[in-house]
N, CA, C and O atoms as a GROMACS GRO file, in nm:
protein
  436
    1MET      N    1  -0.968   0.252  -0.182
    1MET     CA    2  -0.997   0.323  -0.060
    1MET      C    3  -1.076   0.231   0.032
    1MET      O    4  -1.189   0.193   0.000
    2SER      N    5  -1.018   0.196   0.145
    2SER     CA    6  -1.081   0.100   0.233
    2SER      C    7  -1.180   0.164   0.329
    2SER      O    8  -1.262   0.092   0.388
    3ASN      N    9  -1.177   0.294   0.345
    3ASN     CA   10  -1.262   0.359   0.443
    3ASN      C   11  -1.287   0.503   0.401
    3ASN      O   12  -1.203   0.565   0.336
    4GLN      N   13  -1.402   0.554   0.439
    4GLN     CA   14  -1.434   0.693   0.410
    4GLN      C   15  -1.339   0.788   0.484
    4GLN      O   16  -1.303   0.893   0.432
    5TYR      N   17  -1.300   0.749   0.606
    5TYR     CA   18  -1.211   0.832   0.687
    5TYR      C   19  -1.073   0.769   0.696
    5TYR      O   20  -1.060   0.648   0.712
    6TRP      N   21  -0.970   0.853   0.686
    6TRP     CA   22  -0.832   0.806   0.695
    6TRP      C   23  -0.769   0.844   0.828
    6TRP      O   24  -0.669   0.783   0.868
    7PHE      N   25  -0.826   0.943   0.897
    7PHE     CA   26  -0.774   0.990   1.024
    7PHE      C   27  -0.889   0.997   1.124
    7PHE      O   28  -1.005   1.010   1.086
    8ALA      N   29  -0.854   0.987   1.253
    8ALA     CA   30  -0.954   1.001   1.360
    8ALA      C   31  -0.891   1.079   1.475
    8ALA      O   32  -0.770   1.099   1.481
    9ARG      N   33  -0.977   1.121   1.565
    9ARG     CA   34  -0.930   1.196   1.681
    9ARG      C   35  -0.850   1.106   1.774
    9ARG      O   36  -0.879   0.987   1.787
   10ARG      N   37  -0.749   1.162   1.837
   10ARG     CA   38  -0.674   1.087   1.939
   10ARG      C   39  -0.749   1.089   2.073
   10ARG      O   40  -0.739   0.995   2.151
   11PHE      N   41  -0.822   1.196   2.098
   11PHE     CA   42  -0.892   1.214   2.224
   11PHE      C   43  -1.041   1.231   2.198
   11PHE      O   44  -1.079   1.274   2.089
   12PRO      N   45  -1.126   1.198   2.295
   12PRO     CA   46  -1.271   1.210   2.274
   12PRO      C   47  -1.316   1.352   2.245
   12PRO      O   48  -1.245   1.449   2.273
   13VAL      N   49  -1.436   1.363   2.189
   13VAL     CA   50  -1.496   1.494   2.162
   13VAL      C   51  -1.510   1.567   2.294
   13VAL      O   52  -1.551   1.509   2.395
   14GLY      N   53  -1.475   1.693   2.293
   14GLY     CA   54  -1.482   1.774   2.415
   14GLY      C   55  -1.346   1.793   2.480
   14GLY      O   56  -1.329   1.883   2.562
   15HIS      N   57  -1.248   1.709   2.446
   15HIS     CA   58  -1.113   1.726   2.499
   15HIS      C   59  -1.051   1.849   2.435
   15HIS      O   60  -1.082   1.881   2.320
   16LYS      N   61  -0.965   1.919   2.508
   16LYS     CA   62  -0.909   2.044   2.456
   16LYS      C   63  -0.815   2.022   2.338
   16LYS      O   64  -0.790   2.115   2.261
   17SER      N   65  -0.762   1.901   2.323
   17SER     CA   66  -0.672   1.873   2.210
   17SER      C   67  -0.750   1.820   2.091
   17SER      O   68  -0.840   1.738   2.107
   18ASN      N   69  -0.716   1.866   1.973
   18ASN     CA   70  -0.778   1.817   1.850
   18ASN      C   71  -0.680   1.732   1.770
   18ASN      O   72  -0.686   1.729   1.647
   19ALA      N   73  -0.589   1.662   1.838
   19ALA     CA   74  -0.487   1.582   1.772
   19ALA      C   75  -0.550   1.471   1.691
   19ALA      O   76  -0.654   1.415   1.728
   20LEU      N   77  -0.486   1.438   1.578
   20LEU     CA   78  -0.534   1.334   1.488
   20LEU      C   79  -0.431   1.223   1.477
   20LEU      O   80  -0.313   1.242   1.507
   21ALA      N   81  -0.477   1.107   1.434
   21ALA     CA   82  -0.388   0.995   1.405
   21ALA      C   83  -0.446   0.917   1.288
   21ALA      O   84  -0.568   0.913   1.272
   22PRO      N   85  -0.361   0.855   1.207
   22PRO     CA   86  -0.413   0.777   1.095
   22PRO      C   87  -0.479   0.648   1.144
   22PRO      O   88  -0.432   0.586   1.239
   23VAL      N   89  -0.588   0.608   1.077
   23VAL     CA   90  -0.656   0.484   1.111
   23VAL      C   91  -0.661   0.387   0.994
   23VAL      O   92  -0.711   0.275   1.008
   24THR      N   93  -0.609   0.428   0.879
   24THR     CA   94  -0.607   0.340   0.762
   24THR      C   95  -0.469   0.345   0.698
   24THR      O   96  -0.385   0.429   0.730
   25LYS      N   97  -0.450   0.252   0.605
   25LYS     CA   98  -0.325   0.247   0.529
   25LYS      C   99  -0.305   0.377   0.452
   25LYS      O  100  -0.193   0.426   0.443
   26GLU      N  101  -0.411   0.431   0.396
   26GLU     CA  102  -0.402   0.555   0.320
   26GLU      C  103  -0.356   0.671   0.408
   26GLU      O  104  -0.275   0.753   0.364
   27GLY      N  105  -0.408   0.679   0.530
   27GLY     CA  106  -0.367   0.783   0.622
   27GLY      C  107  -0.220   0.774   0.658
   27GLY      O  108  -0.151   0.876   0.664
   28ARG      N  109  -0.172   0.652   0.682
   28ARG     CA  110  -0.030   0.634   0.710
   28ARG      C  111   0.056   0.672   0.590
   28ARG      O  112   0.164   0.728   0.606
   29MET      N  113   0.008   0.642   0.470
   29MET     CA  114   0.083   0.677   0.349
   29MET      C  115   0.095   0.829   0.332
   29MET      O  116   0.198   0.878   0.286
   30VAL      N  117  -0.007   0.903   0.369
   30VAL     CA  118  -0.002   1.049   0.362
   30VAL      C  119   0.108   1.100   0.456
   30VAL      O  120   0.185   1.188   0.420
   31GLY      N  121   0.114   1.043   0.576
   31GLY     CA  122   0.219   1.081   0.670
   31GLY      C  123   0.358   1.045   0.620
   31GLY      O  124   0.451   1.124   0.633
   32PHE      N  125   0.371   0.926   0.561
   32PHE     CA  126   0.501   0.885   0.506
   32PHE      C  127   0.542   0.973   0.389
   32PHE      O  128   0.660   1.003   0.373
   33LEU      N  129   0.446   1.014   0.307
   33LEU     CA  130   0.476   1.101   0.194
   33LEU      C  131   0.529   1.236   0.243
   33LEU      O  132   0.627   1.288   0.189
   34PHE      N  133   0.465   1.292   0.344
   34PHE     CA  134   0.512   1.418   0.400
   34PHE      C  135   0.654   1.403   0.455
   34PHE      O  136   0.741   1.486   0.428
   35THR      N  137   0.677   1.297   0.532
   35THR     CA  138   0.810   1.272   0.588
   35THR      C  139   0.913   1.252   0.477
   35THR      O  140   1.024   1.303   0.486
   36GLY      N  141   0.875   1.178   0.374
   36GLY     CA  142   0.965   1.154   0.262
   36GLY      C  143   1.003   1.282   0.190
   36GLY      O  144   1.119   1.301   0.153
   37LEU      N  145   0.906   1.369   0.169
   37LEU     CA  146   0.935   1.497   0.103
   37LEU      C  147   1.029   1.582   0.188
   37LEU      O  148   1.117   1.650   0.135
   38MET      N  149   1.011   1.579   0.318
   38MET     CA  150   1.102   1.654   0.406
   38MET      C  151   1.244   1.597   0.398
   38MET      O  152   1.341   1.673   0.394
   39ILE      N  153   1.256   1.466   0.397
   39ILE     CA  154   1.389   1.403   0.391
   39ILE      C  155   1.456   1.432   0.257
   39ILE      O  156   1.575   1.465   0.253
   40VAL      N  157   1.381   1.417   0.148
   40VAL     CA  158   1.437   1.446   0.015
   40VAL      C  159   1.478   1.592   0.006
   40VAL      O  160   1.586   1.623  -0.045
   41GLY      N  161   1.395   1.682   0.055
   41GLY     CA  162   1.429   1.824   0.054
   41GLY      C  163   1.553   1.853   0.136
   41GLY      O  164   1.636   1.935   0.096
   42ALA      N  165   1.566   1.788   0.251
   42ALA     CA  166   1.685   1.808   0.335
   42ALA      C  167   1.810   1.755   0.266
   42ALA      O  168   1.916   1.818   0.272
   43ALA      N  169   1.798   1.640   0.201
   43ALA     CA  170   1.914   1.583   0.132
   43ALA      C  171   1.958   1.672   0.015
   43ALA      O  172   2.077   1.698  -0.003
   44ILE      N  173   1.862   1.717  -0.062
   44ILE     CA  174   1.895   1.806  -0.175
   44ILE      C  175   1.953   1.937  -0.121
   44ILE      O  176   2.052   1.988  -0.175
   45GLY      N  177   1.893   1.990  -0.017
   45GLY     CA  178   1.943   2.114   0.042
   45GLY      C  179   2.084   2.100   0.095
   45GLY      O  180   2.168   2.188   0.077
   46ALA      N  181   2.112   1.987   0.162
   46ALA     CA  182   2.247   1.963   0.214
   46ALA      C  183   2.348   1.948   0.101
   46ALA      O  184   2.460   2.000   0.110
   47ALA      N  185   2.310   1.877  -0.005
   47ALA     CA  186   2.401   1.860  -0.119
   47ALA      C  187   2.431   1.993  -0.186
   47ALA      O  188   2.545   2.021  -0.220
   48LEU      N  189   2.329   2.075  -0.204
   48LEU     CA  190   2.352   2.206  -0.265
   48LEU      C  191   2.432   2.298  -0.174
   48LEU      O  192   2.515   2.375  -0.221
   49ALA      N  193   2.408   2.289  -0.044
   49ALA     CA  194   2.485   2.371   0.051
   49ALA      C  195   2.632   2.329   0.049
   49ALA      O  196   2.721   2.414   0.055
   50ALA      N  197   2.655   2.200   0.042
   50ALA     CA  198   2.793   2.152   0.035
   50ALA      C  199   2.862   2.197  -0.093
   50ALA      O  200   2.983   2.219  -0.096
   51ALA      N  201   2.784   2.212  -0.200
   51ALA     CA  202   2.838   2.257  -0.328
   51ALA      C  203   2.852   2.409  -0.333
   51ALA      O  204   2.905   2.463  -0.430
   52GLY      N  205   2.806   2.478  -0.230
   52GLY     CA  206   2.823   2.622  -0.223
   52GLY      C  207   2.700   2.704  -0.258
   52GLY      O  208   2.707   2.827  -0.256
   53ASP      N  209   2.588   2.640  -0.289
   53ASP     CA  210   2.466   2.715  -0.325
   53ASP      C  211   2.363   2.699  -0.213
   53ASP      O  212   2.262   2.630  -0.229
   54ILE      N  213   2.389   2.763  -0.102
   54ILE     CA  214   2.306   2.749   0.018
   54ILE      C  215   2.165   2.802  -0.005
   54ILE      O  216   2.068   2.739   0.038
   55ILE      N  217   2.152   2.914  -0.070
   55ILE     CA  218   2.020   2.976  -0.091
   55ILE      C  219   1.927   2.883  -0.169
   55ILE      O  220   1.812   2.863  -0.130
   56LEU      N  221   1.977   2.827  -0.278
   56LEU     CA  222   1.895   2.735  -0.358
   56LEU      C  223   1.858   2.611  -0.277
   56LEU      O  224   1.745   2.562  -0.286
   57GLY      N  225   1.952   2.560  -0.197
   57GLY     CA  226   1.924   2.443  -0.113
   57GLY      C  227   1.814   2.469  -0.012
   57GLY      O  228   1.725   2.386   0.007
   58VAL      N  229   1.821   2.585   0.052
   58VAL     CA  230   1.718   2.622   0.150
   58VAL      C  231   1.583   2.640   0.080
   58VAL      O  232   1.480   2.599   0.133
   59CYS      N  233   1.585   2.700  -0.037
   59CYS     CA  234   1.460   2.721  -0.111
   59CYS      C  235   1.396   2.588  -0.152
   59CYS      O  236   1.275   2.571  -0.138
   60ILE      N  237   1.475   2.496  -0.200
   60ILE     CA  238   1.421   2.365  -0.240
   60ILE      C  239   1.365   2.292  -0.119
   60ILE      O  240   1.258   2.232  -0.126
   61PHE      N  241   1.438   2.296  -0.007
   61PHE     CA  242   1.388   2.234   0.116
   61PHE      C  243   1.256   2.296   0.159
   61PHE      O  244   1.162   2.225   0.196
   62ALA      N  245   1.248   2.428   0.154
   62ALA     CA  246   1.126   2.498   0.194
   62ALA      C  247   1.009   2.464   0.102
   62ALA      O  248   0.896   2.445   0.149
   63VAL      N  249   1.033   2.458  -0.027
   63VAL     CA  250   0.925   2.428  -0.121
   63VAL      C  251   0.875   2.285  -0.102
   63VAL      O  252   0.754   2.262  -0.093
   64LEU      N  253   0.966   2.189  -0.094
   64LEU     CA  254   0.923   2.050  -0.076
   64LEU      C  255   0.853   2.030   0.058
   64LEU      O  256   0.753   1.959   0.066
   65GLY      N  257   0.906   2.092   0.162
   65GLY     CA  258   0.841   2.083   0.293
   65GLY      C  259   0.704   2.150   0.293
   65GLY      O  260   0.609   2.098   0.352
   66GLY      N  261   0.694   2.263   0.227
   66GLY     CA  262   0.565   2.333   0.218
   66GLY      C  263   0.462   2.256   0.140
   66GLY      O  264   0.345   2.250   0.179
   67VAL      N  265   0.504   2.198   0.028
   67VAL     CA  266   0.411   2.117  -0.053
   67VAL      C  267   0.364   1.995   0.028
   67VAL      O  268   0.245   1.964   0.030
   68GLY      N  269   0.458   1.927   0.092
   68GLY     CA  270   0.421   1.810   0.173
   68GLY      C  271   0.331   1.846   0.288
   68GLY      O  272   0.233   1.776   0.316
   69GLY      N  273   0.362   1.955   0.357
   69GLY     CA  274   0.280   1.998   0.470
   69GLY      C  275   0.141   2.041   0.428
   69GLY      O  276   0.043   2.007   0.494
   70ALA      N  277   0.132   2.116   0.319
   70ALA     CA  278   0.001   2.160   0.270
   70ALA      C  279  -0.083   2.040   0.226
   70ALA      O  280  -0.203   2.034   0.255
   71MET      N  281  -0.020   1.946   0.157
   71MET     CA  282  -0.093   1.827   0.114
   71MET      C  283  -0.144   1.749   0.236
   71MET      O  284  -0.258   1.703   0.238
   72PHE      N  285  -0.058   1.735   0.336
   72PHE     CA  286  -0.098   1.664   0.458
   72PHE      C  287  -0.216   1.733   0.525
   72PHE      O  288  -0.312   1.666   0.564
   73LEU      N  289  -0.210   1.863   0.539
   73LEU     CA  290  -0.318   1.937   0.605
   73LEU      C  291  -0.449   1.930   0.527
   73LEU      O  292  -0.556   1.914   0.586
   74ILE      N  293  -0.442   1.942   0.396
   74ILE     CA  294  -0.563   1.936   0.313
   74ILE      C  295  -0.629   1.800   0.322
   74ILE      O  296  -0.750   1.789   0.340
   75VAL      N  297  -0.549   1.694   0.308
   75VAL     CA  298  -0.604   1.558   0.315
   75VAL      C  299  -0.659   1.529   0.454
   75VAL      O  300  -0.768   1.474   0.467
   76ALA      N  301  -0.585   1.567   0.557
   76ALA     CA  302  -0.632   1.542   0.693
   76ALA      C  303  -0.762   1.618   0.721
   76ALA      O  304  -0.849   1.566   0.791
   77GLN      N  305  -0.775   1.738   0.669
   77GLN     CA  306  -0.898   1.816   0.688
   77GLN      C  307  -1.018   1.747   0.623
   77GLN      O  308  -1.128   1.748   0.678
   78GLN      N  309  -0.997   1.689   0.505
   78GLN     CA  310  -1.107   1.629   0.431
   78GLN      C  311  -1.141   1.488   0.477
   78GLN      O  312  -1.256   1.445   0.463
   79LYS      N  313  -1.045   1.416   0.531
   79LYS     CA  314  -1.064   1.274   0.560
   79LYS      C  315  -1.058   1.241   0.709
   79LYS      O  316  -1.018   1.130   0.746
   80THR      N  317  -1.098   1.334   0.796
   80THR     CA  318  -1.094   1.310   0.940
   80THR      C  319  -1.232   1.282   0.995
   80THR      O  320  -1.328   1.354   0.967
   81ASP      N  321  -1.241   1.176   1.073
   81ASP     CA  322  -1.363   1.142   1.146
   81ASP      C  323  -1.360   1.219   1.277
   81ASP      O  324  -1.282   1.186   1.367
   82ARG      N  325  -1.442   1.320   1.289
   82ARG     CA  326  -1.441   1.406   1.407
   82ARG      C  327  -1.533   1.355   1.519
   82ARG      O  328  -1.539   1.414   1.627
   83GLU      N  329  -1.603   1.246   1.492
   83GLU     CA  330  -1.697   1.193   1.592
   83GLU      C  331  -1.638   1.076   1.671
   83GLU      O  332  -1.680   1.051   1.784
   84HIS      N  333  -1.542   1.005   1.614
   84HIS     CA  334  -1.488   0.885   1.677
   84HIS      C  335  -1.337   0.898   1.699
   84HIS      O  336  -1.270   0.979   1.636
   85THR      N  337  -1.286   0.817   1.792
   85THR     CA  338  -1.144   0.822   1.825
   85THR      C  339  -1.071   0.704   1.761
   85THR      O  340  -1.132   0.611   1.708
   86VAL      N  341  -0.940   0.710   1.768
   86VAL     CA  342  -0.856   0.601   1.718
   86VAL      C  343  -0.890   0.473   1.793
   86VAL      O  344  -0.891   0.364   1.735
   87GLU      N  345  -0.919   0.485   1.921
   87GLU     CA  346  -0.955   0.369   2.003
   87GLU      C  347  -1.082   0.302   1.952
   87GLU      O  348  -1.092   0.179   1.954
   88ASP      N  349  -1.179   0.381   1.906
   88ASP     CA  350  -1.302   0.325   1.849
   88ASP      C  351  -1.270   0.240   1.725
   88ASP      O  352  -1.328   0.133   1.705
   89TYR      N  353  -1.180   0.289   1.642
   89TYR     CA  354  -1.141   0.214   1.522
   89TYR      C  355  -1.065   0.087   1.559
   89TYR      O  356  -1.088  -0.019   1.501
   90ALA      N  357  -0.974   0.098   1.657
   90ALA     CA  358  -0.895  -0.018   1.698
   90ALA      C  359  -0.982  -0.127   1.761
   90ALA      O  360  -0.957  -0.246   1.744
   91ALA      N  361  -1.086  -0.085   1.833
   91ALA     CA  362  -1.175  -0.181   1.898
   91ALA      C  363  -1.278  -0.239   1.801
   91ALA      O  364  -1.347  -0.335   1.835
   92GLY      N  365  -1.288  -0.182   1.682
   92GLY     CA  366  -1.382  -0.233   1.583
   92GLY      C  367  -1.523  -0.180   1.598
   92GLY      O  368  -1.616  -0.235   1.540
   93ARG      N  369  -1.541  -0.074   1.676
   93ARG     CA  370  -1.675  -0.016   1.692
   93ARG      C  371  -1.719   0.062   1.568
   93ARG      O  372  -1.839   0.074   1.542
   94VAL      N  373  -1.623   0.114   1.492
   94VAL     CA  374  -1.652   0.184   1.367
   94VAL      C  375  -1.546   0.144   1.265
   94VAL      O  376  -1.444   0.083   1.301
   95GLY      N  377  -1.570   0.177   1.140
   95GLY     CA  378  -1.473   0.149   1.035
   95GLY      C  379  -1.497   0.015   0.966
   95GLY      O  380  -1.602  -0.046   0.987
   96PRO      N  381  -1.403  -0.030   0.886
   96PRO     CA  382  -1.420  -0.152   0.808
   96PRO      C  383  -1.438  -0.276   0.894
   96PRO      O  384  -1.512  -0.368   0.855
   97LYS      N  385  -1.373  -0.282   1.010
   97LYS     CA  386  -1.388  -0.398   1.098
   97LYS      C  387  -1.531  -0.409   1.150
   97LYS      O  388  -1.585  -0.519   1.164
   98ALA      N  389  -1.592  -0.294   1.180
   98ALA     CA  390  -1.730  -0.294   1.230
   98ALA      C  391  -1.826  -0.344   1.124
   98ALA      O  392  -1.921  -0.416   1.156
   99VAL      N  393  -1.803  -0.308   0.998
   99VAL     CA  394  -1.890  -0.353   0.889
   99VAL      C  395  -1.880  -0.503   0.874
   99VAL      O  396  -1.981  -0.571   0.859
  100ARG      N  397  -1.758  -0.556   0.879
  100ARG     CA  398  -1.739  -0.700   0.865
  100ARG      C  399  -1.802  -0.777   0.980
  100ARG      O  400  -1.864  -0.881   0.958
  101SER      N  401  -1.786  -0.729   1.105
  101SER     CA  402  -1.845  -0.801   1.218
  101SER      C  403  -1.997  -0.795   1.212
  101SER      O  404  -2.063  -0.891   1.252
  102ASP      N  405  -2.055  -0.684   1.163
  102ASP     CA  406  -2.198  -0.672   1.148
  102ASP      C  407  -2.250  -0.771   1.042
  102ASP      O  408  -2.355  -0.833   1.060
  103GLN      N  409  -2.177  -0.786   0.933
  103GLN     CA  410  -2.216  -0.880   0.828
  103GLN      C  411  -2.205  -1.023   0.877
  103GLN      O  412  -2.288  -1.106   0.842
  104GLN      N  413  -2.104  -1.055   0.956
  104GLN     CA  414  -2.088  -1.188   1.011
  104GLN      C  415  -2.202  -1.223   1.105
  104GLN      O  416  -2.250  -1.336   1.105
  105GLN      N  417  -2.246  -1.125   1.187
  105GLN     CA  418  -2.356  -1.150   1.280
  105GLN      C  419  -2.486  -1.173   1.202
  105GLN      O  420  -2.568  -1.256   1.242
  106ARG      N  421  -2.506  -1.103   1.092
  106ARG     CA  422  -2.626  -1.123   1.012
  106ARG      C  423  -2.628  -1.262   0.950
  106ARG      O  424  -2.733  -1.325   0.939
  107GLY      N  425  -2.511  -1.310   0.911
  107GLY     CA  426  -2.503  -1.442   0.849
  107GLY      C  427  -2.529  -1.555   0.947
  107GLY      O  428  -2.568  -1.664   0.905
  108ARG      N  429  -2.509  -1.533   1.074
  108ARG     CA  430  -2.528  -1.636   1.177
  108ARG      C  431  -2.675  -1.654   1.212
  108ARG      O  432  -2.714  -1.759   1.265
  109ARG      N  433  -2.758  -1.554   1.185
  109ARG     CA  434  -2.898  -1.561   1.226
  109ARG      C  435  -2.976  -1.655   1.140
  109ARG      O  436  -3.096  -1.672   1.160
   0.00000   0.00000   0.00000
């Protein structure tokens, strides 16, 4: 785990939107896992529908999508930095880059 937070706000505090974006590799992997579960569920659902079992296909798609969505929401709720934005992380004001630049400045003194 490279950082305490995996997601950050897209917009500053006080903005009406509470949109999030991943700021670490782990955060991106959570998004990819959700997308992957949706794709696998759709593929299985389509294969079962083509074989004539539409109800089972829809159920499998719904279960995999629901599990992926719930996992995404739970992780995002626990690992979101609500004080800083994605721009703060990209600029190195917070996060692992900020720690490294602070350590480098201490070593120069």
